[in-house]
Backbone as ProteinMPNN parsed JSONL, in Angstrom:
{"seq_chain_A": "XXXXXXXXXXXXXXXXXXXXXXXXXXXXXXXXXXXXXXXXXXXXXXXXXXXXXXXXXXXXXXXXXXXXXXXXXXXXXXXXXXXXXXXXXXXXXXXXXXXXXXXXXXXXXXXXXXXXXXXXXXXXXXXXXXXXXXXXXXXXXXXXXXXXXXXXXXXXXXXXXXXXXXXXXXXXXXXXXXXXXXXXXXXXXXXXXX", "coords_chain_A": {"N_chain_A": [[-14.79, 33.2, 63.991], [-14.457, 30.476, 63.913], [-15.935, 29.729, 61.762], [-14.431, 30.65, 59.614], [-12.235, 28.924, 59.613], [-13.526, 26.597, 58.811], [-14.298, 27.115, 56.422], [-11.791, 27.372, 55.22], [-10.84, 24.661, 55.328], [-12.653, 23.536, 53.853], [-12.234, 24.664, 51.313], [-9.606, 23.718, 50.901], [-10.023, 21.135, 50.771], [-11.303, 20.785, 48.309], [-9.175, 21.054, 46.476], [-7.654, 18.774, 46.862], [-6.342, 15.906, 45.387], [-7.204, 12.814, 44.394], [-5.187, 10.107, 44.034], [-4.849, 7.071, 42.509], [-3.54, 4.054, 43.858], [-0.507, 2.593, 42.464], [-0.449, -0.136, 42.202], [-3.12, -0.812, 41.99], [-3.896, 0.348, 39.672], [-2.291, -1.202, 37.98], [-3.485, -3.644, 38.405], [-6.103, -3.108, 37.46], [-5.293, -2.794, 34.761], [-4.478, -5.239, 34.067], [-6.782, -6.8, 34.342], [-8.307, -5.5, 32.249], [-6.794, -6.285, 30.178], [-7.075, -9.093, 30.282], [-9.802, -9.292, 29.605], [-9.747, -8.361, 27.031], [-8.071, -10.273, 25.9], [-9.722, -12.555, 26.169], [-11.977, -11.9, 24.558], [-10.545, -11.823, 22.101], [-9.91, -14.362, 22.006], [-12.35, -15.493, 21.604], [-12.819, -14.43, 19.007], [-10.87, -15.762, 17.657], [-11.839, -18.348, 17.663], [-14.194, -18.047, 16.105], [-12.963, -17.501, 13.754], [-11.665, -19.86, 13.226], [-13.847, -21.677, 12.906], [-14.928, -20.535, 10.577], [-12.786, -21.148, 9.014], [-12.905, -23.929, 8.909], [-15.454, -24.196, 7.571], [-14.881, -23.046, 5.154], [-12.85, -24.788, 4.14], [-14.139, -27.127, 3.949], [-15.982, -26.425, 1.919], [-14.218, -26.034, -0.157], [-13.372, -28.812, -0.665], [-15.877, -29.86, -1.257], [-16.34, -28.481, -3.628], [-14.16, -29.316, -5.141], [-14.928, -32.1, -5.273], [-17.186, -31.834, -6.871], [-15.999, -31.078, -9.225], [-15.594, -28.31, -9.755], [-13.536, -26.229, -10.371], [-13.152, -23.427, -10.62], [-14.789, -22.239, -8.551], [-13.525, -23.679, -6.345], [-11.088, -22.386, -6.429], [-11.573, -19.757, -5.713], [-12.6, -20.12, -3.103], [-10.191, -21.194, -1.986], [-8.435, -19.181, -2.163], [-9.778, -17.192, -0.459], [-9.705, -18.681, 1.903], [-6.84, -18.764, 2.257], [-6.374, -16.065, 2.88], [-7.959, -15.818, 5.161], [-6.588, -17.566, 6.946], [-4.243, -16.153, 7.21], [-5.082, -14.006, 8.903], [-6.008, -15.525, 10.977], [-3.696, -16.531, 12.013], [-2.411, -14.19, 12.909], [-4.277, -13.323, 14.826], [-4.193, -15.365, 16.626], [-1.386, -15.161, 17.391], [-1.545, -12.63, 18.515], [-3.214, -13.082, 20.692], [-1.702, -14.911, 22.164], [0.488, -13.301, 22.606], [-0.744, -11.349, 24.221], [-1.316, -12.982, 26.504], [1.216, -13.343, 27.428], [2.036, -10.761, 28.169], [0.267, -10.232, 30.229], [0.833, -12.162, 32.081], [3.568, -11.443, 32.611], [3.216, -8.944, 33.658], [1.83, -9.613, 36.024], [3.754, -11.011, 37.485], [5.873, -9.062, 37.63], [4.567, -7.239, 39.042], [4.31, -8.494, 41.381], [7.018, -8.854, 42.182], [7.833, -6.218, 42.502], [9.106, -4.787, 40.256], [8.253, -3.134, 38.333], [8.899, -0.722, 36.998], [10.977, -1.546, 35.33], [9.784, -3.19, 33.67], [7.566, -2.107, 32.212], [8.121, -0.514, 29.855], [9.118, -2.509, 27.888], [6.786, -4.1, 27.801], [4.939, -2.306, 26.858], [5.752, -1.881, 24.282], [5.173, -4.46, 23.167], [2.456, -4.507, 23.382], [1.73, -2.252, 21.675], [2.553, -3.468, 19.3], [0.764, -5.543, 19.102], [-1.645, -4.317, 19.006], [-1.464, -3.05, 16.61], [-1.546, -5.292, 14.984], [-4.058, -6.433, 15.631], [-5.814, -4.605, 14.744], [-6.843, -4.82, 12.282], [-8.323, -7.092, 12.565], [-9.98, -6.962, 14.741], [-11.068, -4.074, 15.358], [-12.166, -2.63, 17.705], [-10.929, -3.959, 19.893], [-8.318, -3.177, 19.489], [-8.587, -0.524, 20.028], [-9.178, -0.705, 22.843], [-6.656, -1.791, 23.793], [-5.097, 0.467, 23.279], [-5.993, 2.147, 25.376], [-5.174, 0.811, 27.633], [-2.39, 1.054, 27.192], [-2.186, 3.815, 27.516], [-2.793, 3.843, 30.278], [-0.349, 2.452, 31.217], [1.375, 4.457, 30.629], [0.667, 6.536, 32.346], [1.349, 5.349, 34.689], [3.993, 4.881, 34.441], [4.943, 7.508, 34.379], [4.254, 8.227, 36.958], [5.988, 6.538, 38.384], [8.32, 7.737, 37.559], [9.755, 6.92, 35.447], [9.173, 7.473, 32.699], [8.963, 6.536, 29.41], [9.355, 7.585, 26.092], [7.016, 7.138, 23.496], [6.994, 4.784, 20.921], [5.701, 5.249, 18.475], [6.279, 6.505, 16.095], [8.688, 5.316, 15.197], [8.596, 2.154, 14.958], [10.156, 0.162, 17.016], [11.526, -2.591, 18.788], [12.373, -3.478, 22.101], [14.886, -5.526, 23.559], [13.833, -7.463, 25.399], [11.193, -7.114, 24.741], [11.234, -8.153, 22.205], [12.063, -10.738, 22.664], [9.672, -11.702, 24.013], [7.699, -11.474, 21.902], [8.89, -13.154, 19.955], [8.741, -15.571, 21.399], [6.013, -15.78, 21.615], [5.378, -15.858, 18.95], [6.448, -18.385, 18.117], [5.087, -20.215, 19.746], [2.47, -19.556, 18.796], [2.678, -20.294, 16.093], [3.048, -23.129, 16.419], [0.615, -23.711, 17.498], [-1.25, -22.923, 15.594], [-0.488, -24.477, 13.556], [-1.04, -27.006, 14.604], [-3.825, -26.801, 15.088], [-4.641, -26.258, 12.486], [-3.818, -28.653, 11.293], [-5.372, -30.463, 12.556], [-8.016, -29.685, 11.729], [-7.782, -30.139, 8.879], [-7.673, -32.804, 8.716]], "CA_chain_A": [[-13.497, 32.677, 63.721], [-14.775, 29.051, 63.712], [-16.442, 29.749, 60.29], [-13.307, 30.886, 58.526], [-11.468, 27.751, 59.702], [-14.273, 25.557, 58.23], [-14.189, 27.58, 54.938], [-10.443, 26.956, 54.773], [-10.767, 23.292, 55.087], [-13.636, 23.129, 52.43], [-11.381, 25.047, 50.043], [-8.376, 22.792, 50.732], [-10.612, 19.752, 50.317], [-11.544, 20.834, 46.873], [-7.833, 20.877, 45.74], [-7.119, 17.522, 47.213], [-6.408, 15.004, 44.259], [-7.214, 11.453, 44.702], [-4.297, 9.394, 43.211], [-4.882, 5.65, 42.671], [-2.235, 3.392, 43.976], [0.113, 2.025, 41.247], [-0.992, -1.717, 42.291], [-4.521, -0.841, 41.609], [-3.864, 0.652, 38.224], [-1.751, -2.365, 37.236], [-4.599, -4.717, 38.487], [-7.09, -2.761, 36.448], [-4.912, -3.04, 33.412], [-4.4, -6.8, 33.901], [-8.104, -6.985, 34.209], [-8.783, -5.046, 31.045], [-6.133, -7.201, 29.07], [-7.712, -10.318, 30.214], [-11.002, -9.111, 28.861], [-9.348, -8.163, 25.662], [-7.63, -11.577, 25.511], [-10.869, -13.354, 26.17], [-12.716, -11.494, 23.253], [-9.803, -12.188, 21.015], [-9.943, -15.872, 21.861], [-13.742, -15.829, 20.838], [-12.643, -14.14, 17.568], [-10.14, -16.988, 16.959], [-12.813, -19.445, 17.57], [-14.989, -17.754, 15.066], [-12.129, -17.64, 12.609], [-11.538, -21.488, 13.114], [-15.108, -22.108, 12.447], [-14.938, -20.181, 9.33], [-11.758, -21.911, 8.281], [-13.475, -25.388, 8.627], [-16.443, -24.126, 6.579], [-14.262, -22.808, 3.775], [-12.122, -25.949, 3.627], [-15.283, -28.042, 3.442], [-16.488, -25.784, 0.717], [-13.188, -26.337, -1.213], [-13.511, -30.136, -0.732], [-17.01, -30.148, -1.959], [-16.17, -27.898, -4.996], [-13.335, -30.347, -5.828], [-15.754, -33.306, -5.636], [-17.971, -31.46, -8.056], [-15.174, -30.714, -10.32], [-15.86, -26.929, -9.919], [-12.314, -25.757, -10.02], [-13.282, -21.941, -10.327], [-15.271, -22.139, -7.169], [-12.501, -24.022, -5.337], [-10.022, -21.572, -6.417], [-12.048, -18.646, -5.086], [-12.592, -20.414, -1.706], [-8.789, -21.37, -1.506], [-7.908, -17.727, -1.827], [-10.463, -16.671, 0.765], [-9.094, -19.398, 3.004], [-5.609, -18.274, 2.647], [-6.451, -14.676, 3.537], [-8.446, -16.105, 6.561], [-5.521, -18.151, 7.77], [-3.3, -15.162, 7.681], [-5.828, -13.385, 9.81], [-6.04, -16.472, 12.097], [-2.316, -16.614, 12.563], [-2.235, -12.949, 13.577], [-5.208, -13.391, 15.938], [-3.527, -16.372, 17.691], [-0.192, -14.604, 17.939], [-1.8, -11.559, 19.342], [-3.692, -13.654, 21.878], [-0.531, -15.371, 22.942], [1.225, -12.072, 23.144], [-1.439, -10.791, 25.412], [-1.153, -13.875, 27.618], [2.62, -13.091, 27.802], [2.111, -9.476, 28.891], [-0.544, -10.426, 31.561], [1.754, -12.898, 32.975], [4.782, -10.695, 32.985], [2.694, -7.881, 34.503], [1.527, -10.185, 37.381], [4.976, -11.303, 37.992], [6.543, -7.737, 37.918], [3.872, -6.539, 40.224], [4.628, -9.293, 42.718], [8.322, -8.621, 42.552], [8.106, -4.801, 42.527], [10.029, -4.369, 39.239], [7.398, -2.57, 37.273], [9.618, 0.309, 36.144], [11.775, -2.21, 34.39], [9.059, -4.081, 32.768], [6.53, -1.452, 31.452], [8.619, -0.21, 28.531], [9.051, -3.517, 26.819], [5.387, -4.631, 27.705], [4.145, -1.43, 26.152], [6.089, -2.204, 22.912], [4.426, -5.522, 22.891], [1.046, -3.999, 23.274], [1.721, -1.441, 20.537], [2.521, -4.42, 18.154], [-0.572, -6.419, 19.283], [-2.632, -3.21, 18.759], [-1.415, -2.98, 15.201], [-1.931, -6.613, 14.461], [-5.38, -6.758, 15.995], [-6.564, -3.509, 14.338], [-7.573, -5.327, 11.027], [-9.21, -8.213, 12.867], [-11.031, -6.508, 15.756], [-10.655, -2.61, 15.738], [-12.553, -2.228, 19.038], [-9.988, -4.494, 20.828], [-7.194, -2.291, 19.308], [-8.925, 0.665, 20.936], [-9.098, -1.057, 24.19], [-5.322, -1.89, 24.066], [-4.701, 1.77, 23.459], [-6.461, 2.577, 26.704], [-4.205, 0.107, 28.654], [-1.101, 1.721, 26.877], [-2.323, 5.019, 28.269], [-2.622, 3.623, 31.815], [0.956, 2.281, 31.318], [2.042, 5.762, 30.467], [0.402, 7.207, 33.689], [2.047, 4.445, 35.772], [5.398, 5.237, 34.207], [5.007, 8.883, 34.887], [4.318, 8.065, 38.513], [7.23, 5.756, 38.749], [9.442, 8.461, 37.19], [10.412, 6.285, 34.306], [8.414, 7.535, 31.459], [9.537, 6.363, 28.049], [8.832, 8.099, 24.889], [6.285, 6.115, 22.71], [7.763, 4.56, 19.628], [4.695, 5.22, 17.313], [6.77, 7.074, 14.879], [9.606, 4.293, 14.855], [8.15, 0.91, 15.779], [11.314, -0.711, 17.312], [11.281, -3.403, 19.943], [13.537, -3.568, 22.938], [15.389, -6.937, 23.514], [12.818, -8.183, 26.021], [9.893, -7.256, 23.947], [11.506, -8.994, 21.026], [11.927, -12.054, 23.081], [8.333, -11.989, 24.207], [7.177, -11.608, 20.573], [9.529, -14.345, 19.401], [8.273, -16.809, 22.044], [4.605, -16.006, 21.367], [5.269, -16.334, 17.52], [6.832, -19.667, 18.068], [3.846, -20.927, 20.278], [1.407, -19.216, 17.839], [2.856, -21.105, 14.873], [2.801, -24.381, 16.743], [-0.86, -23.988, 17.854], [-1.845, -22.669, 14.41], [-0.227, -25.671, 12.822], [-1.715, -28.022, 15.227], [-5.317, -26.523, 14.846], [-4.904, -26.51, 11.121], [-3.746, -30.168, 10.959], [-6.678, -31.076, 12.966], [-9.045, -29.34, 10.798], [-7.562, -30.698, 7.594], [-7.624, -34.312, 8.756]], "C_chain_A": [[-13.511, 31.096, 63.326], [-15.204, 28.999, 62.186], [-15.412, 29.858, 59.37], [-12.495, 29.588, 58.548], [-12.187, 26.585, 58.809], [-14.17, 25.793, 56.651], [-12.817, 27.123, 54.418], [-10.246, 25.562, 54.468], [-11.524, 22.889, 53.907], [-12.816, 23.492, 51.331], [-10.195, 24.196, 49.814], [-8.862, 21.421, 50.215], [-10.761, 19.632, 48.866], [-10.236, 20.568, 46.034], [-7.188, 19.577, 46.015], [-7.344, 16.516, 45.868], [-6.226, 13.631, 44.75], [-6.358, 10.718, 43.713], [-4.566, 7.882, 43.458], [-3.624, 5.141, 42.844], [-1.756, 2.625, 42.764], [-0.404, 0.539, 41.199], [-2.326, -1.653, 41.713], [-4.657, -0.56, 40.058], [-3.384, -0.59, 37.502], [-2.945, -3.499, 37.329], [-5.677, -4.379, 37.462], [-6.592, -3.044, 35.06], [-4.897, -4.495, 33.079], [-5.93, -7.185, 33.638], [-8.725, -6.68, 32.837], [-8.14, -6.067, 29.887], [-6.629, -8.603, 29.143], [-9.005, -10.392, 29.533], [-10.765, -9.022, 27.412], [-8.93, -9.588, 25.092], [-8.81, -12.598, 25.367], [-11.762, -13.122, 24.844], [-11.929, -11.841, 22.183], [-9.796, -13.696, 20.958], [-11.272, -16.251, 21.186], [-13.586, -15.519, 19.333], [-11.884, -15.284, 16.894], [-11.069, -18.099, 16.755], [-13.706, -19.23, 16.363], [-14.246, -17.908, 13.765], [-11.865, -19.039, 12.318], [-12.764, -22.037, 12.451], [-15.234, -21.851, 10.853], [-13.881, -20.966, 8.392], [-12.173, -23.357, 7.961], [-14.615, -25.269, 7.488], [-15.786, -23.935, 5.268], [-13.463, -24.063, 3.309], [-13.086, -26.994, 3.263], [-15.836, -27.717, 2.023], [-15.547, -26.15, -0.505], [-13.198, -27.786, -1.463], [-14.677, -30.43, -1.644], [-16.933, -29.582, -3.459], [-15.282, -28.751, -5.85], [-14.18, -31.504, -6.231], [-16.759, -33.023, -6.833], [-17.305, -31.021, -9.151], [-15.426, -29.161, -10.729], [-14.567, -26.257, -9.538], [-12.384, -24.128, -9.79], [-13.696, -21.61, -8.972], [-14.213, -22.558, -6.063], [-11.424, -23.071, -5.264], [-10.353, -20.208, -5.502], [-12.207, -18.93, -3.501], [-11.185, -20.635, -1.217], [-8.199, -20.001, -1.244], [-8.518, -17.046, -0.641], [-9.819, -17.399, 2.019], [-7.556, -19.06, 3.331], [-5.596, -17.083, 3.32], [-6.973, -14.964, 4.931], [-7.438, -16.718, 7.452], [-4.447, -17.173, 8.126], [-3.784, -14.371, 8.845], [-5.787, -14.245, 11.145], [-4.745, -16.512, 12.748], [-2.14, -15.381, 13.376], [-3.057, -12.784, 14.967], [-4.538, -14.279, 17.068], [-2.203, -15.697, 18.325], [-0.51, -13.387, 18.748], [-2.33, -12.027, 20.768], [-2.82, -14.073, 22.864], [0.366, -14.216, 23.566], [0.642, -11.316, 24.353], [-1.199, -11.665, 26.654], [0.235, -13.528, 28.27], [2.632, -11.815, 28.699], [1.325, -9.541, 30.236], [0.31, -11.172, 32.489], [2.885, -12.132, 33.527], [4.348, -9.506, 33.998], [2.474, -8.392, 35.936], [2.875, -10.446, 38.127], [5.794, -10.046, 38.489], [5.98, -7.179, 39.002], [4.239, -7.134, 41.621], [6.129, -9.102, 43.116], [8.719, -7.147, 42.641], [8.987, -4.358, 41.47], [9.259, -3.859, 38.076], [7.992, -1.551, 36.454], [10.564, -0.423, 35.094], [10.98, -2.927, 33.259], [7.949, -3.34, 31.835], [6.735, -1.144, 30.132], [8.38, -1.273, 27.504], [7.651, -4.075, 26.692], [4.571, -3.667, 26.755], [4.425, -1.588, 24.606], [5.281, -3.444, 22.361], [3.027, -5.219, 22.492], [0.863, -3.171, 22.126], [1.597, -2.536, 19.271], [1.301, -5.144, 18.074], [-1.629, -5.496, 18.809], [-2.65, -3.122, 17.248], [-1.929, -4.211, 14.443], [-3.429, -6.799, 14.449], [-6.335, -5.681, 15.205], [-7.361, -3.901, 13.046], [-8.632, -6.428, 11.288], [-10.246, -7.677, 13.801], [-10.645, -5.105, 16.13], [-11.051, -2.174, 17.12], [-11.654, -2.766, 20.199], [-8.667, -3.598, 20.67], [-7.335, -1.035, 20.169], [-8.727, 0.424, 22.496], [-7.636, -1.156, 24.724], [-4.792, -0.499, 24.137], [-5.037, 2.402, 24.678], [-5.485, 1.966, 27.75], [-2.817, 0.813, 28.481], [-1.158, 3.172, 27.664], [-2.108, 4.898, 29.712], [-1.09, 3.166, 32.087], [1.786, 3.515, 31.366], [1.844, 6.557, 31.834], [1.26, 6.526, 34.715], [3.518, 4.941, 35.66], [5.828, 6.609, 34.712], [5.166, 8.975, 36.361], [5.55, 7.541, 39.109], [8.433, 6.599, 38.412], [10.235, 7.817, 36.15], [9.699, 6.252, 33.006], [9.307, 7.422, 30.192], [8.719, 6.877, 26.918], [8.048, 6.951, 24.064], [7.041, 6.016, 21.348], [6.785, 4.42, 18.471], [5.376, 5.548, 16.142], [7.773, 6.026, 14.297], [9.282, 3.029, 15.628], [9.359, 0.009, 15.978], [10.992, -1.461, 18.593], [12.48, -3.471, 20.671], [13.881, -5.267, 22.943], [14.377, -7.818, 24.267], [11.687, -8.351, 25.339], [10.018, -8.143, 22.829], [11.479, -10.408, 21.288], [10.487, -12.519, 23.372], [7.582, -12.268, 22.988], [7.642, -12.84, 19.858], [8.822, -15.636, 19.993], [6.722, -17.039, 21.701], [4.452, -16.3, 19.841], [5.418, -17.807, 17.328], [5.492, -20.557, 18.546], [2.595, -20.826, 19.421], [1.425, -20.12, 16.631], [2.563, -22.544, 15.171], [1.354, -24.732, 16.93], [-1.646, -23.805, 16.561], [-1.651, -24.048, 13.56], [-0.976, -26.914, 13.365], [-3.204, -27.967, 14.946], [-5.57, -26.717, 13.374], [-4.834, -28.002, 10.731], [-4.947, -30.912, 11.487], [-7.904, -30.962, 12.113], [-8.993, -30.008, 9.431], [-7.718, -32.264, 7.47], [-9.058, -34.7, 8.773]], "O_chain_A": [[-12.697, 30.588, 62.555], [-14.705, 28.127, 61.475], [-15.461, 29.192, 58.336], [-12.079, 29.179, 57.464], [-11.519, 25.761, 58.184], [-14.003, 24.907, 55.813], [-12.704, 26.565, 53.327], [-9.582, 25.22, 53.49], [-11.131, 22.054, 53.092], [-12.669, 22.69, 50.409], [-9.798, 23.96, 48.673], [-8.246, 20.722, 49.411], [-10.439, 18.623, 48.238], [-10.286, 19.909, 44.996], [-6.169, 19.296, 45.385], [-8.47, 16.396, 45.386], [-5.252, 13.299, 45.425], [-6.762, 10.681, 42.551], [-4.498, 7.476, 44.618], [-2.661, 5.561, 42.204], [-2.588, 2.035, 42.076], [-0.763, 0.081, 40.114], [-2.624, -2.527, 40.899], [-5.434, -1.183, 39.335], [-3.993, -1.002, 36.515], [-3.256, -4.155, 36.336], [-6.113, -5.239, 36.696], [-7.373, -3.496, 34.222], [-5.249, -4.924, 31.98], [-6.189, -7.901, 32.671], [-9.536, -7.447, 32.319], [-8.773, -6.536, 28.941], [-6.612, -9.288, 28.12], [-9.333, -11.413, 28.929], [-11.534, -9.571, 26.622], [-9.357, -10.011, 24.017], [-8.79, -13.42, 24.451], [-12.189, -14.067, 24.18], [-12.553, -12.209, 21.188], [-9.676, -14.245, 19.863], [-11.344, -17.153, 20.351], [-14.132, -16.229, 18.488], [-12.182, -15.709, 15.777], [-11.052, -18.738, 15.703], [-13.957, -20.193, 15.639], [-14.806, -18.384, 12.777], [-11.844, -19.391, 11.139], [-12.665, -22.809, 11.498], [-15.555, -22.713, 10.035], [-14.125, -21.326, 7.24], [-11.844, -23.913, 6.913], [-14.701, -26.117, 6.6], [-16.127, -24.638, 4.317], [-13.446, -24.329, 2.107], [-12.848, -27.72, 2.298], [-16.086, -28.557, 1.158], [-15.97, -26.491, -1.609], [-13.006, -28.059, -2.648], [-14.544, -31.126, -2.651], [-17.439, -30.213, -4.387], [-15.51, -28.938, -7.045], [-14.181, -31.887, -7.401], [-17.076, -33.899, -7.638], [-17.965, -30.562, -10.083], [-15.452, -28.828, -11.914], [-14.492, -25.731, -8.427], [-11.742, -23.604, -8.88], [-13.065, -20.805, -8.287], [-14.053, -21.895, -5.038], [-10.837, -22.887, -4.198], [-9.536, -19.704, -4.731], [-11.958, -18.029, -2.7], [-10.936, -20.287, -0.063], [-7.556, -19.744, -0.226], [-7.814, -16.377, 0.116], [-9.464, -16.769, 3.016], [-7.111, -19.08, 4.479], [-4.877, -16.963, 4.312], [-6.444, -14.368, 5.869], [-7.423, -16.416, 8.645], [-3.802, -17.287, 9.168], [-2.989, -14.067, 9.733], [-5.565, -13.726, 12.239], [-4.682, -16.527, 13.978], [-1.722, -15.513, 14.526], [-2.608, -12.245, 15.978], [-4.394, -13.901, 18.231], [-1.983, -15.686, 19.537], [0.256, -13.109, 19.671], [-1.972, -11.488, 21.815], [-2.925, -13.822, 24.064], [0.838, -14.194, 24.702], [1.297, -10.79, 25.252], [-0.91, -11.144, 27.732], [0.362, -13.442, 29.491], [3.162, -11.815, 29.81], [1.732, -8.944, 31.233], [0.466, -10.771, 33.643], [3.155, -12.143, 34.728], [5.027, -9.185, 34.973], [2.851, -7.747, 36.914], [3.023, -10.093, 39.297], [6.31, -10.019, 39.606], [6.664, -6.659, 39.884], [4.419, -6.519, 42.671], [6.448, -9.187, 44.302], [9.9, -6.87, 42.849], [9.725, -3.43, 41.802], [9.602, -4.141, 36.928], [7.658, -1.459, 35.273], [10.863, 0.164, 34.053], [11.443, -3.191, 32.149], [7.497, -3.902, 30.838], [5.884, -1.357, 29.269], [7.677, -1.125, 26.505], [7.289, -4.505, 25.597], [3.695, -4.089, 26.0], [3.528, -1.46, 23.772], [4.791, -3.425, 21.232], [2.513, -5.611, 21.445], [-0.192, -3.335, 21.512], [0.712, -2.466, 18.418], [0.805, -5.356, 16.967], [-2.548, -6.005, 18.167], [-3.723, -3.118, 16.646], [-2.628, -4.133, 13.433], [-4.02, -7.24, 13.463], [-7.533, -5.928, 15.071], [-8.431, -3.349, 12.787], [-9.57, -6.687, 10.535], [-11.416, -7.992, 13.583], [-9.952, -4.92, 17.13], [-10.317, -1.379, 17.707], [-11.593, -2.189, 21.284], [-8.007, -3.325, 21.673], [-6.437, -0.576, 20.875], [-8.199, 1.245, 23.246], [-7.335, -0.732, 25.84], [-4.021, -0.255, 25.065], [-4.268, 3.292, 25.042], [-5.055, 2.668, 28.665], [-2.154, 1.129, 29.469], [-0.213, 3.559, 28.351], [-1.384, 5.674, 30.336], [-0.596, 3.504, 33.163], [2.789, 3.589, 32.076], [2.787, 7.153, 32.352], [1.85, 7.203, 35.557], [4.152, 5.346, 36.635], [6.866, 6.814, 35.343], [6.027, 9.653, 36.921], [6.073, 7.988, 40.129], [9.52, 6.28, 38.893], [11.397, 8.19, 35.989], [9.607, 5.241, 32.311], [10.27, 8.166, 30.009], [7.52, 6.619, 26.82], [8.564, 5.834, 24.036], [7.588, 6.965, 20.785], [6.985, 3.59, 17.584], [5.104, 4.905, 15.128], [7.776, 5.816, 13.084], [9.65, 2.87, 16.792], [9.574, -0.869, 15.142], [10.222, -0.958, 19.41], [13.562, -3.52, 20.085], [13.168, -6.094, 22.376], [14.085, -8.901, 23.759], [11.134, -9.446, 25.237], [9.072, -8.844, 22.471], [11.036, -11.232, 20.488], [10.127, -13.637, 23.004], [6.838, -13.249, 22.975], [6.842, -13.511, 19.207], [8.407, -16.561, 19.295], [6.223, -18.152, 21.537], [3.472, -16.943, 19.466], [4.703, -18.44, 16.552], [4.972, -21.42, 17.84], [1.796, -21.753, 19.297], [0.401, -20.641, 16.188], [1.919, -23.205, 14.356], [0.895, -25.827, 16.602], [-2.663, -24.482, 16.406], [-2.591, -24.594, 12.983], [-1.468, -27.743, 12.599], [-3.797, -28.988, 14.597], [-6.6, -27.281, 13.005], [-5.653, -28.519, 9.97], [-5.438, -31.87, 10.891], [-8.659, -31.892, 11.83], [-10.024, -30.397, 8.883], [-7.857, -32.872, 6.408], [-9.376, -35.889, 8.807]]}, "name": "protein", "num_of_chains": 1, "seq": "XXXXXXXXXXXXXXXXXXXXXXXXXXXXXXXXXXXXXXXXXXXXXXXXXXXXXXXXXXXXXXXXXXXXXXXXXXXXXXXXXXXXXXXXXXXXXXXXXXXXXXXXXXXXXXXXXXXXXXXXXXXXXXXXXXXXXXXXXXXXXXXXXXXXXXXXXXXXXXXXXXXXXXXXXXXXXXXXXXXXXXXXXXXXXXXXXX"}
């Protein structure tokens, strides 16, 4: 009889599912987002260095009166600056998401925050895809974690992949990040051009 009880517990033990606490999942998501943000920051630094190189090449071509070469470099620099603005915007958006997640976790209001932050991450993922595809994939992993947490909280929101629309809060976060990104990009570009 003792043997059958042991077997029962063993069988039951196999069916036990270990569920991570929500706070641990959020902490892991914050950690992953911080890594992504740091890698994106490194990418921004590389783009800034290339920006300086191209600008110097344009100046040199102008000094040598080689207009054709200057035009080619200027076109390349214009495209590079578009990428740089997107990268800076994405980096700042990630900073906002990280900060908001930390605040929401501390105040236990995750269910109200996850959907808008997910929308911001979807937007950042699209922006970063052309600059750093591997970071876009990592962001998708964090979005999957958000979905798992939302299901556990009972507040799962359908993904808006088909229709990318932002909630009011997500729009505010993106607008704030855009303003800061524009200021930083303008400041960085003016330092480089001087």
